[in-house]
N, CA, C and O atoms as CSV, one atom per row, in Angstrom:
chain,resi,resn,atom,element,x,y,z
A,1,MET,N,N,-81.553,92.819,-46.052
A,1,MET,CA,C,-81.505,92.159,-44.778
A,1,MET,C,C,-80.127,92.358,-44.159
A,1,MET,O,O,-79.127,92.416,-44.875
A,2,LEU,N,N,-80.070,92.461,-42.875
A,2,LEU,CA,C,-78.795,92.603,-42.186
A,2,LEU,C,C,-78.343,91.248,-41.654
A,2,LEU,O,O,-79.127,90.500,-41.069
A,3,TYR,N,N,-77.083,90.950,-41.865
A,3,TYR,CA,C,-76.517,89.690,-41.406
A,3,TYR,C,C,-75.326,89.965,-40.513
A,3,TYR,O,O,-74.657,90.988,-40.654
A,4,ALA,N,N,-75.062,89.056,-39.596
A,4,ALA,CA,C,-73.899,89.163,-38.717
A,4,ALA,C,C,-72.627,89.065,-39.555
A,4,ALA,O,O,-72.600,88.431,-40.609
A,5,ASP,N,N,-71.582,89.709,-39.056
A,5,ASP,CA,C,-70.302,89.665,-39.760
A,5,ASP,C,C,-69.822,88.239,-39.997
A,5,ASP,O,O,-69.218,87.959,-41.032
A,6,ALA,N,N,-70.080,87.340,-39.063
A,6,ALA,CA,C,-69.650,85.947,-39.228
A,6,ALA,C,C,-70.306,85.317,-40.453
A,6,ALA,O,O,-69.668,84.553,-41.177
A,7,THR,N,N,-71.567,85.631,-40.685
A,7,THR,CA,C,-72.277,85.104,-41.856
A,7,THR,C,C,-71.693,85.685,-43.134
A,7,THR,O,O,-71.444,84.956,-44.095
A,8,LEU,N,N,-71.474,86.992,-43.148
A,8,LEU,CA,C,-70.905,87.632,-44.337
A,8,LEU,C,C,-69.501,87.107,-44.619
A,8,LEU,O,O,-69.143,86.875,-45.774
A,9,LYS,N,N,-68.713,86.921,-43.579
A,9,LYS,CA,C,-67.345,86.422,-43.762
A,9,LYS,C,C,-67.358,85.009,-44.341
A,9,LYS,O,O,-66.525,84.669,-45.181
A,10,GLU,N,N,-68.295,84.198,-43.892
A,10,GLU,CA,C,-68.430,82.841,-44.426
A,10,GLU,C,C,-68.790,82.876,-45.911
A,10,GLU,O,O,-68.306,82.052,-46.687
A,11,LEU,N,N,-69.631,83.821,-46.305
A,11,LEU,CA,C,-70.009,83.962,-47.710
A,11,LEU,C,C,-68.831,84.415,-48.566
A,11,LEU,O,O,-68.689,83.999,-49.716
A,12,LEU,N,N,-67.993,85.270,-47.992
A,12,LEU,CA,C,-66.934,85.917,-48.764
A,12,LEU,C,C,-65.568,85.252,-48.615
A,12,LEU,O,O,-64.547,85.936,-48.532
A,13,VAL,N,N,-65.550,83.945,-48.582
A,13,VAL,CA,C,-64.289,83.203,-48.551
A,13,VAL,C,C,-63.756,83.119,-49.982
A,13,VAL,O,O,-64.456,82.641,-50.875
A,14,PRO,N,N,-62.516,83.583,-50.209
A,14,PRO,CA,C,-61.952,83.497,-51.560
A,14,PRO,C,C,-62.008,82.070,-52.097
A,14,PRO,O,O,-61.914,81.098,-51.347
A,15,GLY,N,N,-62.165,81.972,-53.412
A,15,GLY,CA,C,-62.279,80.678,-54.065
A,15,GLY,C,C,-63.701,80.374,-54.478
A,15,GLY,O,O,-63.945,79.492,-55.302
A,16,LYS,N,N,-64.634,81.106,-53.905
A,16,LYS,CA,C,-66.034,80.892,-54.265
A,16,LYS,C,C,-66.324,81.495,-55.639
A,16,LYS,O,O,-65.577,82.333,-56.142
A,17,THR,N,N,-67.422,81.047,-56.225
A,17,THR,CA,C,-67.817,81.505,-57.551
A,17,THR,C,C,-68.875,82.588,-57.437
A,17,THR,O,O,-69.903,82.412,-56.782
A,18,ILE,N,N,-68.601,83.716,-58.092
A,18,ILE,CA,C,-69.526,84.846,-58.115
A,18,ILE,C,C,-70.007,85.050,-59.543
A,18,ILE,O,O,-69.195,85.228,-60.451
A,19,ALA,N,N,-71.318,85.025,-59.751
A,19,ALA,CA,C,-71.902,85.423,-61.028
A,19,ALA,C,C,-72.189,86.914,-60.910
A,19,ALA,O,O,-73.043,87.325,-60.124
A,20,LEU,N,N,-71.477,87.724,-61.692
A,20,LEU,CA,C,-71.610,89.172,-61.600
A,20,LEU,C,C,-72.534,89.647,-62.717
A,20,LEU,O,O,-72.132,89.742,-63.877
A,21,VAL,N,N,-73.775,89.943,-62.348
A,21,VAL,CA,C,-74.808,90.326,-63.309
A,21,VAL,C,C,-74.710,91.825,-63.585
A,21,VAL,O,O,-74.740,92.645,-62.667
A,22,GLY,N,N,-74.592,92.163,-64.867
A,22,GLY,CA,C,-74.399,93.556,-65.266
A,22,GLY,C,C,-72.927,93.883,-65.437
A,22,GLY,O,O,-72.544,95.053,-65.443
A,23,ALA,N,N,-72.092,92.845,-65.578
A,23,ALA,CA,C,-70.640,93.017,-65.671
A,23,ALA,C,C,-70.250,93.814,-66.912
A,23,ALA,O,O,-70.747,93.574,-68.012
A,24,LYS,N,N,-69.349,94.765,-66.703
A,24,LYS,CA,C,-68.766,95.554,-67.795
A,24,LYS,C,C,-67.326,95.845,-67.414
A,24,LYS,O,O,-67.016,96.069,-66.243
A,25,ASP,N,N,-66.447,95.840,-68.409
A,25,ASP,CA,C,-65.053,96.159,-68.131
A,25,ASP,C,C,-64.694,97.558,-68.620
A,25,ASP,O,O,-63.585,97.795,-69.099
A,26,ARG,N,N,-65.641,98.471,-68.494
A,26,ARG,CA,C,-65.397,99.859,-68.868
A,26,ARG,C,C,-64.604,100.526,-67.739
A,26,ARG,O,O,-65.118,100.670,-66.630
A,27,PRO,N,N,-63.347,100.937,-68.013
A,27,PRO,CA,C,-62.515,101.542,-66.966
A,27,PRO,C,C,-63.207,102.723,-66.282
A,27,PRO,O,O,-63.884,103.531,-66.918
A,28,GLY,N,N,-63.013,102.790,-64.974
A,28,GLY,CA,C,-63.570,103.892,-64.197
A,28,GLY,C,C,-64.958,103.640,-63.648
A,28,GLY,O,O,-65.462,104.435,-62.855
A,29,THR,N,N,-65.591,102.540,-64.059
A,29,THR,CA,C,-66.926,102.244,-63.539
A,29,THR,C,C,-66.814,101.404,-62.275
A,29,THR,O,O,-65.844,100.671,-62.079
A,30,GLU,N,N,-67.816,101.525,-61.429
A,30,GLU,CA,C,-67.818,100.765,-60.176
A,30,GLU,C,C,-67.804,99.261,-60.443
A,30,GLU,O,O,-67.078,98.516,-59.785
A,31,VAL,N,N,-68.604,98.823,-61.406
A,31,VAL,CA,C,-68.673,97.388,-61.685
A,31,VAL,C,C,-67.319,96.858,-62.161
A,31,VAL,O,O,-66.944,95.738,-61.814
A,32,ASP,N,N,-66.589,97.634,-62.940
A,32,ASP,CA,C,-65.267,97.211,-63.393
A,32,ASP,C,C,-64.303,97.112,-62.213
A,32,ASP,O,O,-63.566,96.134,-62.081
A,33,MET,N,N,-64.317,98.126,-61.364
A,33,MET,CA,C,-63.426,98.145,-60.205
A,33,MET,C,C,-63.720,96.972,-59.262
A,33,MET,O,O,-62.800,96.293,-58.805
A,34,VAL,N,N,-64.996,96.742,-58.976
A,34,VAL,CA,C,-65.380,95.666,-58.060
A,34,VAL,C,C,-65.073,94.299,-58.673
A,34,VAL,O,O,-64.522,93.428,-57.999
A,35,GLY,N,N,-65.420,94.109,-59.930
A,35,GLY,CA,C,-65.154,92.825,-60.584
A,35,GLY,C,C,-63.676,92.474,-60.586
A,35,GLY,O,O,-63.297,91.353,-60.247
A,36,ARG,N,N,-62.844,93.433,-60.967
A,36,ARG,CA,C,-61.394,93.195,-60.982
A,36,ARG,C,C,-60.866,92.915,-59.571
A,36,ARG,O,O,-60.015,92.046,-59.379
A,37,PHE,N,N,-61.379,93.659,-58.589
A,37,PHE,CA,C,-60.938,93.446,-57.211
A,37,PHE,C,C,-61.262,92.028,-56.755
A,37,PHE,O,O,-60.412,91.350,-56.176
A,38,MET,N,N,-62.488,91.577,-57.013
A,38,MET,CA,C,-62.895,90.247,-56.557
A,38,MET,C,C,-62.074,89.152,-57.248
A,38,MET,O,O,-61.744,88.141,-56.628
A,39,ILE,N,N,-61.747,89.349,-58.516
A,39,ILE,CA,C,-60.877,88.396,-59.217
A,39,ILE,C,C,-59.504,88.370,-58.540
A,39,ILE,O,O,-58.970,87.302,-58.242
A,40,ASP,N,N,-58.943,89.550,-58.303
A,40,ASP,CA,C,-57.624,89.640,-57.668
A,40,ASP,C,C,-57.627,89.074,-56.250
A,40,ASP,O,O,-56.599,88.600,-55.766
A,41,ALA,N,N,-58.785,89.121,-55.582
A,41,ALA,CA,C,-58.903,88.597,-54.216
A,41,ALA,C,C,-59.037,87.074,-54.191
A,41,ALA,O,O,-59.047,86.472,-53.118
A,42,GLY,N,N,-59.140,86.450,-55.367
A,42,GLY,CA,C,-59.170,84.992,-55.417
A,42,GLY,C,C,-60.524,84.367,-55.692
A,42,GLY,O,O,-60.684,83.153,-55.569
A,43,PHE,N,N,-61.503,85.186,-56.065
A,43,PHE,CA,C,-62.820,84.647,-56.402
A,43,PHE,C,C,-62.853,84.270,-57.878
A,43,PHE,O,O,-62.145,84.860,-58.695
A,44,ARG,N,N,-63.670,83.294,-58.207
A,44,ARG,CA,C,-63.941,82.960,-59.614
A,44,ARG,C,C,-65.141,83.806,-60.006
A,44,ARG,O,O,-66.260,83.550,-59.561
A,45,VAL,N,N,-64.908,84.813,-60.839
A,45,VAL,CA,C,-65.971,85.730,-61.238
A,45,VAL,C,C,-66.427,85.375,-62.647
A,45,VAL,O,O,-65.631,85.333,-63.585
A,46,LEU,N,N,-67.734,85.118,-62.776
A,46,LEU,CA,C,-68.336,84.799,-64.067
A,46,LEU,C,C,-69.195,85.980,-64.492
A,46,LEU,O,O,-70.242,86.225,-63.892
A,47,PRO,N,N,-68.770,86.724,-65.523
A,47,PRO,CA,C,-69.551,87.881,-65.951
A,47,PRO,C,C,-70.846,87.464,-66.640
A,47,PRO,O,O,-70.879,86.514,-67.422
A,48,VAL,N,N,-71.911,88.200,-66.328
A,48,VAL,CA,C,-73.213,87.976,-66.960
A,48,VAL,C,C,-73.659,89.306,-67.553
A,48,VAL,O,O,-73.839,90.294,-66.841
A,49,HIS,N,N,-73.834,89.310,-68.872
A,49,HIS,CA,C,-74.288,90.515,-69.572
A,49,HIS,C,C,-74.901,90.069,-70.895
A,49,HIS,O,O,-74.279,89.303,-71.632
A,50,PRO,N,N,-76.111,90.536,-71.210
A,50,PRO,CA,C,-76.789,90.047,-72.413
A,50,PRO,C,C,-76.138,90.450,-73.735
A,50,PRO,O,O,-76.371,89.793,-74.750
A,51,ALA,N,N,-75.330,91.512,-73.751
A,51,ALA,CA,C,-74.780,92.000,-75.011
A,51,ALA,C,C,-73.271,91.801,-75.162
A,51,ALA,O,O,-72.735,92.005,-76.251
A,52,ARG,N,N,-72.592,91.416,-74.117
A,52,ARG,CA,C,-71.129,91.293,-74.183
A,52,ARG,C,C,-70.716,89.828,-74.335
A,52,ARG,O,O,-71.358,88.924,-73.800
A,53,THR,N,N,-69.633,89.623,-75.075
A,53,THR,CA,C,-69.128,88.258,-75.245
A,53,THR,C,C,-68.006,87.951,-74.259
A,53,THR,O,O,-67.843,86.805,-73.839
A,54,THR,N,N,-67.230,88.971,-73.888
A,54,THR,CA,C,-66.193,88.809,-72.872
A,54,THR,C,C,-66.157,90.037,-71.975
A,54,THR,O,O,-66.480,91.147,-72.400
A,55,VAL,N,N,-65.763,89.820,-70.744
A,55,VAL,CA,C,-65.525,90.889,-69.779
A,55,VAL,C,C,-64.307,90.442,-68.973
A,55,VAL,O,O,-64.271,89.313,-68.485
A,56,TRP,N,N,-63.319,91.307,-68.832
A,56,TRP,CA,C,-62.069,90.996,-68.122
A,56,TRP,C,C,-61.355,89.785,-68.732
A,56,TRP,O,O,-60.638,89.063,-68.040
A,57,GLY,N,N,-61.560,89.573,-70.030
A,57,GLY,CA,C,-60.943,88.435,-70.691
A,57,GLY,C,C,-61.612,87.106,-70.385
A,57,GLY,O,O,-61.088,86.045,-70.723
A,58,ILE,N,N,-62.772,87.169,-69.743
A,58,ILE,CA,C,-63.532,85.971,-69.362
A,58,ILE,C,C,-64.791,85.916,-70.222
A,58,ILE,O,O,-65.441,86.939,-70.434
A,59,ALA,N,N,-65.137,84.737,-70.713
A,59,ALA,CA,C,-66.359,84.596,-71.506
A,59,ALA,C,C,-67.563,85.030,-70.682
A,59,ALA,O,O,-67.760,84.565,-69.559
A,60,ALA,N,N,-68.364,85.923,-71.247
A,60,ALA,CA,C,-69.574,86.398,-70.564
A,60,ALA,C,C,-70.745,85.494,-70.921
A,60,ALA,O,O,-70.838,84.981,-72.036
A,61,ARG,N,N,-71.625,85.312,-69.962
A,61,ARG,CA,C,-72.865,84.568,-70.183
A,61,ARG,C,C,-73.987,85.576,-70.362
A,61,ARG,O,O,-73.960,86.651,-69.763
A,62,LYS,N,N,-74.965,85.239,-71.177
A,62,LYS,CA,C,-76.087,86.155,-71.404
A,62,LYS,C,C,-77.045,86.188,-70.220
A,62,LYS,O,O,-77.617,87.231,-69.903
A,63,THR,N,N,-77.218,85.040,-69.568
A,63,THR,CA,C,-78.128,84.935,-68.423
A,63,THR,C,C,-77.503,84.013,-67.378
A,63,THR,O,O,-76.523,83.320,-67.650
A,64,LEU,N,N,-78.076,84.015,-66.198
A,64,LEU,CA,C,-77.622,83.086,-65.156
A,64,LEU,C,C,-77.816,81.635,-65.588
A,64,LEU,O,O,-77.015,80.768,-65.241
A,65,ALA,N,N,-78.873,81.375,-66.341
A,65,ALA,CA,C,-79.158,80.011,-66.802
A,65,ALA,C,C,-78.072,79.481,-67.736
A,65,ALA,O,O,-77.955,78.270,-67.921
A,66,ASP,N,N,-77.279,80.373,-68.323
A,66,ASP,CA,C,-76.200,79.959,-69.221
A,66,ASP,C,C,-74.949,79.498,-68.471
A,66,ASP,O,O,-73.993,79.033,-69.091
A,67,ILE,N,N,-74.952,79.621,-67.166
A,67,ILE,CA,C,-73.812,79.179,-66.357
A,67,ILE,C,C,-74.032,77.710,-66.003
A,67,ILE,O,O,-75.032,77.352,-65.380
A,68,ASP,N,N,-73.086,76.872,-66.407
A,68,ASP,CA,C,-73.263,75.427,-66.220
A,68,ASP,C,C,-72.451,74.867,-65.054
A,68,ASP,O,O,-72.014,73.717,-65.086
A,69,GLU,N,N,-72.257,75.676,-64.045
A,69,GLU,CA,C,-71.563,75.225,-62.836
A,69,GLU,C,C,-72.235,75.872,-61.632
A,69,GLU,O,O,-72.949,76.864,-61.784
A,70,PRO,N,N,-72.018,75.333,-60.450
A,70,PRO,CA,C,-72.643,75.926,-59.260
A,70,PRO,C,C,-72.155,77.356,-59.014
A,70,PRO,O,O,-70.981,77.672,-59.203
A,71,ILE,N,N,-73.069,78.191,-58.598
A,71,ILE,CA,C,-72.791,79.593,-58.272
A,71,ILE,C,C,-72.943,79.740,-56.761
A,71,ILE,O,O,-73.930,79.285,-56.183
A,72,ASP,N,N,-71.971,80.373,-56.130
A,72,ASP,CA,C,-72.065,80.620,-54.691
A,72,ASP,C,C,-72.777,81.939,-54.390
A,72,ASP,O,O,-73.604,82.015,-53.481
A,73,ILE,N,N,-72.448,82.975,-55.163
A,73,ILE,CA,C,-73.018,84.306,-54.948
A,73,ILE,C,C,-73.448,84.885,-56.284
A,73,ILE,O,O,-72.683,84.864,-57.248
A,74,VAL,N,N,-74.669,85.403,-56.346
A,74,VAL,CA,C,-75.114,86.203,-57.484
A,74,VAL,C,C,-74.986,87.647,-57.025
A,74,VAL,O,O,-75.657,88.070,-56.083
A,75,ASN,N,N,-74.119,88.404,-57.698
A,75,ASN,CA,C,-73.857,89.802,-57.343
A,75,ASN,C,C,-74.449,90.687,-58.429
A,75,ASN,O,O,-74.083,90.585,-59.599
A,76,LEU,N,N,-75.375,91.562,-58.023
A,76,LEU,CA,C,-76.094,92.376,-59.001
A,76,LEU,C,C,-75.621,93.814,-59.079
A,76,LEU,O,O,-75.510,94.516,-58.074
A,77,PHE,N,N,-75.349,94.228,-60.302
A,77,PHE,CA,C,-75.120,95.625,-60.652
A,77,PHE,C,C,-76.222,96.005,-61.634
A,77,PHE,O,O,-75.950,96.323,-62.792
A,78,ARG,N,N,-77.443,95.971,-61.173
A,78,ARG,CA,C,-78.606,96.287,-61.994
A,78,ARG,C,C,-79.532,97.190,-61.205
A,78,ARG,O,O,-79.441,97.270,-59.980
A,79,ALA,N,N,-80.415,97.866,-61.904
A,79,ALA,CA,C,-81.392,98.736,-61.247
A,79,ALA,C,C,-82.320,97.893,-60.374
A,79,ALA,O,O,-82.587,96.734,-60.692
A,80,PRO,N,N,-82.815,98.471,-59.272
A,80,PRO,CA,C,-83.716,97.723,-58.389
A,80,PRO,C,C,-84.906,97.092,-59.116
A,80,PRO,O,O,-85.355,96.008,-58.744
A,81,ALA,N,N,-85.412,97.758,-60.140
A,81,ALA,CA,C,-86.564,97.222,-60.874
A,81,ALA,C,C,-86.243,95.894,-61.565
A,81,ALA,O,O,-87.154,95.115,-61.847
A,82,SER,N,N,-84.975,95.628,-61.837
A,82,SER,CA,C,-84.569,94.376,-62.493
A,82,SER,C,C,-84.390,93.216,-61.520
A,82,SER,O,O,-84.340,92.059,-61.936
A,83,CYS,N,N,-84.294,93.519,-60.240
A,83,CYS,CA,C,-83.975,92.484,-59.244
A,83,CYS,C,C,-85.011,91.367,-59.135
A,83,CYS,O,O,-84.617,90.205,-59.032
A,84,PRO,N,N,-86.322,91.657,-59.153
A,84,PRO,CA,C,-87.282,90.553,-59.070
A,84,PRO,C,C,-87.135,89.542,-60.215
A,84,PRO,O,O,-87.267,88.338,-59.998
A,85,ALA,N,N,-86.866,90.026,-61.423
A,85,ALA,CA,C,-86.686,89.106,-62.551
A,85,ALA,C,C,-85.439,88.248,-62.347
A,85,ALA,O,O,-85.445,87.058,-62.665
A,86,HIS,N,N,-84.382,88.839,-61.824
A,86,HIS,CA,C,-83.169,88.056,-61.554
A,86,HIS,C,C,-83.391,87.076,-60.404
A,86,HIS,O,O,-82.826,85.983,-60.400
A,87,ALA,N,N,-84.206,87.464,-59.437
A,87,ALA,CA,C,-84.550,86.542,-58.342
A,87,ALA,C,C,-85.291,85.328,-58.895
A,87,ALA,O,O,-85.021,84.198,-58.489
A,88,ALA,N,N,-86.217,85.557,-59.815
A,88,ALA,CA,C,-86.941,84.447,-60.442
A,88,ALA,C,C,-85.978,83.562,-61.231
A,88,ALA,O,O,-86.109,82.338,-61.233
A,89,GLU,N,N,-85.014,84.186,-61.896
A,89,GLU,CA,C,-83.999,83.439,-62.637
A,89,GLU,C,C,-83.184,82.554,-61.680
A,89,GLU,O,O,-82.863,81.411,-62.008
A,90,VAL,N,N,-82.858,83.084,-60.511
A,90,VAL,CA,C,-82.119,82.322,-59.501
A,90,VAL,C,C,-82.926,81.107,-59.057
A,90,VAL,O,O,-82.388,80.005,-58.953
A,91,LEU,N,N,-84.212,81.306,-58.797
A,91,LEU,CA,C,-85.055,80.195,-58.334
A,91,LEU,C,C,-85.173,79.075,-59.365
A,91,LEU,O,O,-85.467,77.933,-59.010
A,92,ALA,N,N,-84.945,79.394,-60.631
A,92,ALA,CA,C,-85.032,78.388,-61.691
A,92,ALA,C,C,-83.719,77.619,-61.886
A,92,ALA,O,O,-83.679,76.653,-62.648
A,93,LEU,N,N,-82.652,78.037,-61.209
A,93,LEU,CA,C,-81.369,77.340,-61.353
A,93,LEU,C,C,-81.451,75.941,-60.735
A,93,LEU,O,O,-82.199,75.733,-59.780
A,94,PRO,N,N,-80.692,74.984,-61.268
A,94,PRO,CA,C,-80.726,73.630,-60.706
A,94,PRO,C,C,-80.191,73.564,-59.272
A,94,PRO,O,O,-80.601,72.702,-58.495
A,95,ARG,N,N,-79.283,74.468,-58.927
A,95,ARG,CA,C,-78.743,74.552,-57.561
A,95,ARG,C,C,-78.780,76.021,-57.154
A,95,ARG,O,O,-78.221,76.877,-57.840
A,96,LEU,N,N,-79.434,76.304,-56.045
A,96,LEU,CA,C,-79.547,77.693,-55.602
A,96,LEU,C,C,-78.214,78.193,-55.056
A,96,LEU,O,O,-77.503,77.456,-54.373
A,97,PRO,N,N,-77.877,79.445,-55.356
A,97,PRO,CA,C,-76.677,80.020,-54.752
A,97,PRO,C,C,-76.920,80.278,-53.267
A,97,PRO,O,O,-78.065,80.348,-52.820
A,98,ALA,N,N,-75.848,80.418,-52.518
A,98,ALA,CA,C,-75.983,80.726,-51.092
A,98,ALA,C,C,-76.457,82.155,-50.882
A,98,ALA,O,O,-77.100,82.464,-49.879
A,99,CYS,N,N,-76.132,83.035,-51.844
A,99,CYS,CA,C,-76.388,84.458,-51.619
A,99,CYS,C,C,-76.785,85.193,-52.896
A,99,CYS,O,O,-76.273,84.912,-53.980
A,100,PHE,N,N,-77.697,86.126,-52.745
A,100,PHE,CA,C,-78.135,87.064,-53.786
A,100,PHE,C,C,-77.742,88.435,-53.252
A,100,PHE,O,O,-78.393,88.956,-52.346
A,101,TRP,N,N,-76.687,89.021,-53.802
A,101,TRP,CA,C,-76.081,90.235,-53.247
A,101,TRP,C,C,-76.365,91.422,-54.150
A,101,TRP,O,O,-75.951,91.440,-55.309
A,102,MET,N,N,-77.069,92.412,-53.622
A,102,MET,CA,C,-77.364,93.639,-54.361
A,102,MET,C,C,-76.422,94.738,-53.889
A,102,MET,O,O,-76.321,95.016,-52.694
A,103,GLN,N,N,-75.739,95.356,-54.837
A,103,GLN,CA,C,-74.714,96.353,-54.545
A,103,GLN,C,C,-75.288,97.599,-53.862
A,103,GLN,O,O,-76.503,97.741,-53.727
A,104,SER,N,N,-74.411,98.480,-53.441
A,104,SER,CA,C,-74.798,99.735,-52.784
A,104,SER,C,C,-75.835,100.476,-53.623
A,104,SER,O,O,-75.682,100.624,-54.836
A,105,GLY,N,N,-76.878,100.932,-52.964
A,105,GLY,CA,C,-77.941,101.668,-53.640
A,105,GLY,C,C,-79.007,100.786,-54.256
A,105,GLY,O,O,-79.967,101.291,-54.838
A,106,ILE,N,N,-78.855,99.473,-54.138
A,106,ILE,CA,C,-79.814,98.547,-54.743
A,106,ILE,C,C,-80.479,97.723,-53.644
A,106,ILE,O,O,-79.808,97.072,-52.842
A,107,ALA,N,N,-81.791,97.763,-53.623
A,107,ALA,CA,C,-82.579,96.957,-52.684
A,107,ALA,C,C,-83.857,96.529,-53.390
A,107,ALA,O,O,-84.359,97.235,-54.264
A,108,SER,N,N,-84.375,95.384,-53.012
A,108,SER,CA,C,-85.594,94.879,-53.625
A,108,SER,C,C,-86.360,94.006,-52.641
A,108,SER,O,O,-86.029,92.834,-52.460
A,109,PRO,N,N,-87.390,94.576,-51.999
A,109,PRO,CA,C,-88.218,93.759,-51.108
A,109,PRO,C,C,-88.827,92.560,-51.833
A,109,PRO,O,O,-88.987,91.489,-51.248
A,110,GLU,N,N,-89.167,92.747,-53.117
A,110,GLU,CA,C,-89.773,91.658,-53.888
A,110,GLU,C,C,-88.797,90.494,-54.037
A,110,GLU,O,O,-89.177,89.336,-53.860
A,111,ALA,N,N,-87.540,90.798,-54.362
A,111,ALA,CA,C,-86.537,89.736,-54.499
A,111,ALA,C,C,-86.328,89.039,-53.159
A,111,ALA,O,O,-86.258,87.812,-53.098
A,112,ARG,N,N,-86.229,89.817,-52.095
A,112,ARG,CA,C,-86.036,89.254,-50.755
A,112,ARG,C,C,-87.186,88.330,-50.391
A,112,ARG,O,O,-86.962,87.257,-49.830
A,113,GLN,N,N,-88.416,88.731,-50.702
A,113,GLN,CA,C,-89.598,87.954,-50.316
A,113,GLN,C,C,-89.656,86.594,-50.998
A,113,GLN,O,O,-90.207,85.647,-50.437
A,114,VAL,N,N,-89.099,86.482,-52.193
A,114,VAL,CA,C,-89.135,85.174,-52.865
A,114,VAL,C,C,-87.893,84.335,-52.593
A,114,VAL,O,O,-87.967,83.106,-52.597
A,115,LEU,N,N,-86.756,84.978,-52.359
A,115,LEU,CA,C,-85.517,84.221,-52.178
A,115,LEU,C,C,-85.265,83.767,-50.743
A,115,LEU,O,O,-84.798,82.650,-50.520
A,116,ALA,N,N,-85.565,84.613,-49.781
A,116,ALA,CA,C,-85.290,84.262,-48.379
A,116,ALA,C,C,-86.001,82.972,-47.956
A,116,ALA,O,O,-85.376,82.126,-47.316
A,117,PRO,N,N,-87.291,82.789,-48.291
A,117,PRO,CA,C,-87.949,81.537,-47.902
A,117,PRO,C,C,-87.333,80.295,-48.567
A,117,PRO,O,O,-87.487,79.178,-48.073
A,118,ALA,N,N,-86.637,80.503,-49.688
A,118,ALA,CA,C,-85.982,79.384,-50.379
A,118,ALA,C,C,-84.602,79.088,-49.790
A,118,ALA,O,O,-83.911,78.178,-50.246
A,119,GLY,N,N,-84.204,79.861,-48.776
A,119,GLY,CA,C,-82.930,79.624,-48.117
A,119,GLY,C,C,-81.756,80.390,-48.690
A,119,GLY,O,O,-80.607,80.115,-48.344
A,120,VAL,N,N,-82.030,81.351,-49.563
A,120,VAL,CA,C,-80.967,82.162,-50.146
A,120,VAL,C,C,-80.765,83.400,-49.279
A,120,VAL,O,O,-81.716,84.133,-49.004
A,121,CYS,N,N,-79.537,83.631,-48.853
A,121,CYS,CA,C,-79.186,84.831,-48.092
A,121,CYS,C,C,-79.306,86.027,-49.040
A,121,CYS,O,O,-78.734,86.008,-50.130
A,122,VAL,N,N,-80.034,87.053,-48.642
A,122,VAL,CA,C,-80.244,88.230,-49.489
A,122,VAL,C,C,-79.586,89.436,-48.828
A,122,VAL,O,O,-79.994,89.870,-47.752
A,123,VAL,N,N,-78.561,89.968,-49.489
A,123,VAL,CA,C,-77.851,91.149,-48.999
A,123,VAL,C,C,-78.239,92.317,-49.894
A,123,VAL,O,O,-78.146,92.233,-51.118
A,124,GLU,N,N,-78.677,93.411,-49.267
A,124,GLU,CA,C,-79.115,94.584,-50.018
A,124,GLU,C,C,-78.286,95.807,-49.644
A,124,GLU,O,O,-77.857,95.966,-48.501
A,125,ASP,N,N,-78.073,96.665,-50.638
A,125,ASP,CA,C,-77.479,97.984,-50.423
A,125,ASP,C,C,-76.113,97.916,-49.734
A,125,ASP,O,O,-75.812,98.722,-48.854
A,126,ARG,N,N,-75.289,96.944,-50.145
A,126,ARG,CA,C,-73.938,96.826,-49.592
A,126,ARG,C,C,-72.974,96.450,-50.708
A,126,ARG,O,O,-73.266,95.571,-51.519
A,127,CYS,N,N,-71.847,97.105,-50.746
A,127,CYS,CA,C,-70.834,96.798,-51.755
A,127,CYS,C,C,-70.050,95.562,-51.328
A,127,CYS,O,O,-69.495,95.522,-50.230
A,128,ILE,N,N,-70.006,94.569,-52.186
A,128,ILE,CA,C,-69.317,93.318,-51.875
A,128,ILE,C,C,-67.818,93.548,-51.660
A,128,ILE,O,O,-67.202,92.894,-50.818
A,129,MET,N,N,-67.234,94.477,-52.421
A,129,MET,CA,C,-65.811,94.779,-52.266
A,129,MET,C,C,-65.534,95.455,-50.920
A,129,MET,O,O,-64.584,95.094,-50.226
A,130,VAL,N,N,-66.351,96.419,-50.560
A,130,VAL,CA,C,-66.191,97.122,-49.287
A,130,VAL,C,C,-66.336,96.148,-48.123
A,130,VAL,O,O,-65.557,96.188,-47.170
A,131,GLU,N,N,-67.336,95.274,-48.204
A,131,GLU,CA,C,-67.549,94.300,-47.130
A,131,GLU,C,C,-66.394,93.303,-47.051
A,131,GLU,O,O,-65.965,92.933,-45.958
A,132,TYR,N,N,-65.896,92.873,-48.197
A,132,TYR,CA,C,-64.751,91.956,-48.192
A,132,TYR,C,C,-63.551,92.617,-47.517
A,132,TYR,O,O,-62.913,92.013,-46.654
A,133,ARG,N,N,-63.245,93.841,-47.903
A,133,ARG,CA,C,-62.110,94.569,-47.304
A,133,ARG,C,C,-62.305,94.755,-45.800
A,133,ARG,O,O,-61.366,94.596,-45.020
A,134,ARG,N,N,-63.515,95.089,-45.406
A,134,ARG,CA,C,-63.802,95.321,-43.990
A,134,ARG,C,C,-63.615,94.035,-43.179
A,134,ARG,O,O,-63.053,94.057,-42.084
A,135,LEU,N,N,-64.089,92.928,-43.726
A,135,LEU,CA,C,-64.065,91.664,-42.986
A,135,LEU,C,C,-62.720,90.937,-43.037
A,135,LEU,O,O,-62.338,90.262,-42.081
A,136,TRP,N,N,-62.014,91.076,-44.140
A,136,TRP,CA,C,-60.776,90.322,-44.328
A,136,TRP,C,C,-59.525,91.190,-44.269
A,136,TRP,O,O,-58.406,90.677,-44.269
A,137,GLY,N,N,-59.720,92.525,-44.218
A,137,GLY,CA,C,-58.571,93.434,-44.084
A,137,GLY,C,C,-57.795,93.600,-45.276
A,137,GLY,O,O,-56.811,94.340,-45.274
């Protein structure tokens, strides 16, 4: 879905909590670069990965359900086929995040169809780091 810059800027205010699904701290990977950038930009980044115990020196959670605090943005670095399952996981959270953000090259009509009616902003095929830089300079 396309959103006005004002909406995206409101979502990307530093200090918000981002659950980064598919987080890895393997140097040279896009997810590592984006995760580190968002941390340096002032976001609280919570790594989510089923097999890792820490990422960027931060305790990793196996699933979104393992996060015991409110999430503002769920940022996905997963294949499009995985997005509907993560959307269902989001709907089961006690508090819905404001945004379900799928990185560049990732889109899921199925995820959008279930999350948008629940009031979750769904961003597809856009890099959160690129958008942050564009909007905040």
